C-alpha positions in Angstrom: -60.6 -148.7 -83.0 -59.4 -149.3 -86.3 -56.1 -150.0 -84.8 -57.4 -152.7 -82.6 -59.2 -154.2 -85.8 -55.7 -153.9 -87.6 -54.1 -155.9 -84.6 -57.1 -158.3 -84.3 -56.3 -159.5 -88.0 -52.7 -159.7 -87.0 -53.6 -162.2 -84.2 -55.6 -164.0 -86.6 -53.3 -164.4 -89.2 -50.6 -167.1 -89.8 -47.6 -164.6 -90.0 -48.2 -162.8 -87.0 -44.8 -161.4 -86.4 -44.5 -160.4 -90.1 -47.9 -158.6 -90.0 -47.4 -156.9 -86.7 -44.7 -155.3 -87.8 -46.4 -154.2 -91.2 -49.1 -152.8 -89.0 -46.9 -150.9 -86.9 -44.8 -149.4 -90.0 -48.3 -148.3 -91.5 -49.5 -146.6 -87.9 -46.1 -144.8 -88.0 -46.6 -143.3 -91.4 -50.5 -142.4 -91.0 -52.0 -139.8 -88.6 -54.3 -141.6 -86.1 -57.5 -140.1 -85.0 -58.2 -141.1 -81.5 -62.0 -140.9 -80.0 -62.8 -137.6 -78.3 -65.8 -136.0 -76.8 -66.9 -134.9 -80.0 -66.6 -138.3 -81.5 -68.7 -140.0 -78.6 -71.6 -137.5 -79.4 -71.3 -138.6 -82.8 -71.5 -142.3 -81.9 -74.6 -142.1 -80.0 -76.2 -140.2 -82.4 -75.1 -142.5 -85.3 -76.2 -145.8 -82.9 -79.6 -144.1 -81.9 -80.3 -143.2 -85.7 -79.4 -147.1 -86.4 -81.6 -148.7 -83.6 -84.5 -146.5 -84.6 -84.1 -147.8 -88.1 -84.3 -151.2 -86.8 -80.7 -152.1 -87.6 -78.3 -153.7 -85.4 -74.7 -152.2 -85.9 -71.7 -153.3 -84.0 -70.5 -150.5 -81.9 -66.8 -150.8 -83.2 -68.3 -150.0 -86.4 -70.0 -147.1 -85.1 -67.1 -145.6 -83.6 -64.9 -146.1 -86.7 -67.7 -144.2 -88.5 -68.2 -141.5 -85.9 -64.4 -140.8 -85.7 -64.1 -140.9 -89.6 -67.0 -138.5 -89.7 -66.0 -135.8 -87.0 -62.9 -135.5 -88.6 -64.2 -135.4 -91.9 -62.1 -138.1 -93.2 -62.5 -140.6 -96.0 -63.0 -144.0 -94.6 -61.1 -146.8 -96.6 -62.5 -150.1 -96.1 -62.8 -153.7 -97.2 -66.5 -153.8 -95.9 -68.7 -151.4 -97.5 -71.6 -153.5 -96.9 -71.5 -152.2 -93.0 -70.4 -149.0 -93.5 -72.9 -147.9 -96.3 -75.5 -147.9 -93.4 -74.1 -144.8 -92.1 -75.6 -141.5 -94.4 -72.7 -138.8 -94.7 -69.8 -141.4 -94.4 -67.6 -140.9 -97.0 -66.2 -144.6 -98.1 -63.8 -146.0 -100.6 -63.7 -149.7 -101.0 -59.9 -150.8 -101.4 -60.7 -154.6 -101.8 
């Protein structure tokens, strides 16, 4: 899902070709965690908890959080406001 958000940013940018190559280079360098059954189970748990607390959370954010939590990974983001809603998610603001 995070890959999709990176490419979404590419498509919104003014230098699409240049930025697409930068994203591809970054993804070739970094390990990529894909959603699996355990991730989707965590997704369901996080989304249900958010709804029970009266919070609306975009599915994309829930999948990203669930993936990071399932793999015990630090989530690096420029959007700490969205991701700080998930208890137990380790985040770092790189803005």
